[in-house]
C-alpha positions, 0 to 999 in steps of 0.5 A: 647607362648613366654617365658615372658608368659610362665614365667609368667604361671609357676612362677605365678603358683608356687607363688600361690602354695608356698602362699597356702602351706603357709596358710594351715600350718600357725603358731598359737603358738611359738613352730609352729612358731620356730621349726614347732611344732617339728613333721616334719617326717624325710623325709619331713624335709630332702626335707626342709633342702635341699631346706633351704640349697641350695640358689641362690648360689648354684642353681644360683652362683654355675654352673656360678662361675664354668663356669668361674673358672673351676676346681678351681670352685671345692671348692665350692662343696667340701667345702659345700657338704663336710661341711653337712656331717660333721653337719649331723655326728658330730652337728645335733643330739646332739643339737637335744637331747638339744633341744632348739629353736635357736643356741643362745639359746644353747650357753647361755643355754651351756656357762650359760651366758646371755653375751654368748648368747648376743654374740651368737645373734649377730654373727645369725645376722651378718651371717644371714644378710650377707647370706640373701643379696645374695638370694635377688641379685638371687632374682632380677636377676630372675625377672628383665630378665623375667619379664622385670623389673629392676634389683631394682623392682625385688629385691622389688618384691622378698621382698614382696612374702618373707614377706608374707609367712615368717610372716604368716607362721613361721617355720611351713609354711616355712617348707612345703613352702620349700617342694614344693620349693625343688620340683620346683627348682630340676626338674627346675635344671635338665630338662635343664641340660637333654635337653642340654647334649642330644643335646651336647653330646647326652647322657641324663645324664648330669654328664656322659655327662661331659666327652662325645663327641661333634658333632665333635668328639672332647671331651667337656671338650678338646673343653673347653680347647682349646676354653679357651686358645684360648682367653687368658684364663686359661685351664678350667680343670686345677687350677691355684689357691695356694693350700693354699688358695684352702685348706682354702676357702674348709676349710672355706665354709666345716666349716661354712656349719656346723655352719649355725644357719639357717640350724642347727634349721631345726634339732629342727622341728624333733620329736626324736634325731634319725629322725635328722640323717635320717633327714641329710641323705635325705637332703643329697641325695636331694642335691646331685642331684643338687650338681652333676649336676652343674660341667656339667651345667657350661661347656655346658654353658661356651662352648656355651658362647664361641661358641656363641658370640666370635668375631660375629658381635653384629648385628647378636646377638641372642634374648637372648643377648639383653635382657640380656642387658636391664638387665645391667648384660651384657655389650657390649662395641665396643672399636674398631668400628668393630662392633665384640664382642671381648671376651677376657681375657686382664689381660693376658699380652701375650695373648694381645701382641701376639694376641689381639693387632695384630688384633686391638683388644684394650679391652675386650668389654664383661662383663658377671655377673657369677650369670645369667649363668645358667638362660642364658644357656637355651636361649643360647642352644635355649630350649623351652620357657617353659623349660626356664620358668622353670629355672626361677621358680627354681631359685627363689624357691631356693633364697626365701626358703634360704631367708625364713630360714635366715629371720626366724633366724634372728626373733627368734634371737630378739624375743626369744634369745634376748626379751624372754631370756633376756630383758622381760622374762615375755612377753606373747606367743602372744607378742613374736610372735608378735615381731617376725613377726615385727622382720621379716619385720624389716630384709627383708627390710634391707635384700632388700636394700643391695640385691638392692645393692650387695657387690658381685657376689651371691655366693661370698658374700654366702662365705663370710656368711660361712666363719663368721659362721666358725669362730664365730659359729663353735668351740663354737658348738663343744667344747660344745658338746665335752668339758666338760672343755669349759666355758664361759670365753673361748668360748666368748673370741673365738667367739668375736676374730673369729668373728671380725678377720673375719670381719675386714680381709673380710671388708679391702680386699673388701671394705678398698683398701686391695690388694691380694699381702698383703693377710695373708699367701696368703689367700684370703677373702673367705678363711679367716674364716678357720684361724678365726676359728683356732683363735677361738680355740686358744684362747677359749682353753687357755682363758678356762685353765686359768679360773674356769670350768664350774658349774657341772650341765652343766658338767652333761648336757654336759655328758648328751646329748653325750649319746644315751638313755639307754647307760649308762655313755661316759667316767668313770669321 
């Protein structure tokens, strides 16, 4: 059977599984819809959390970014995994003990203000919409190549599927669907990695294969360094980025993880506070399986790509090259008319003058979308058709699982936090559930539009979402748990300053004409969320110091959520 037939079979079977699970676990109440009834076992919740958190950015784009950035791409690994540890230790158990459905619900109650709730809803919508756009692009990339439909139709198909099981099942349906999706995506990620590791370095463990020797006796990374520098790129194993920006991007990803509403809400679905810690621990193990494999996949893919295309006749390119060209995500332009593919760094002036020009090269002729690297890798390595199809199913599982979680955050922010808790407190449960489903329908259409017209690479767009979460939510949540003195005025002022500063900075440098030379302190838009977070803290603490303390009942509440049950007072006052 050919690749397309295998893809139809495997993707069709996995989608049938997801839809079947969604129907079996459909929500019958608002509690089912928002927090899966609050009775999900820790192991199941850990697996669902891993699927929720490992989005298209983790599955499709992270290894693609690392394959182009090399060592510098480690900021994504460190930021996202470190952030998950921070979330598990500092926030999850306390938020679970507080017992509310959503992050805006926590902020509204903790800061005793509908204004604070409204600001939190705006932050949640801003972050979630930015994040979900990346997932929709990932869906489009997968469908466009392997179902041989235009990229736009790939996004539309994915939108329809997410809409079905998110609207039907709510958090209960999404939770059990995500368990199935995790099993699919991790199997699909590891199988080709093991295959390629054996073929290239004769080691079935990809994490060890990264440091292995190729068949010609050279070390993989040494060969990749040589291939990169021979084409004017930077050494793969060396970071050439500003250490300041490297730190700020890593911190923004880390702190943004700890403030992501669609991840935080997962800890409201377990029966007990202790289960929140357990499920966080399970999720970290499940996440580590993929994250420790990504650097190996990145190195394998980059090596195979450079060996396959560099200065080779276009007419003899393998079938995968032409297939990806049809999607528009890989483009060849024979600038000097010699029929060969010249793929090199034409931004490197020294390389162009000393190597490219003497050879008659008139500019880089190949443009590769980073987001295709994981999906194209098995094809480049000439793996069996069923493995290629499996990778597609895994990519779709990763993108759809996170998209569903994000859409649920958007819908609950509108139906629960705006309608139920503010505009229409007397709304019936049936009407609230209907409003939640309508909100998902509207959100998925908007997300689909921006998925068709994405503002950047999947991981890049997701990095912006993390920066916005770090700058807006993280200080308000952390201070809400650990500071009895933090009041409504300080939290609201801090969230607004952090969100506006970060959002304006990202927009100006991505769409407003700003240049890297104008970066504040050399910090890129992907890292500016860290500075926005620091401004949030500074403004919140300053405003709180000059405004009245929270009511005593709120201070008692803060004291209570920090105390393990039955342990007595946490402080002496």
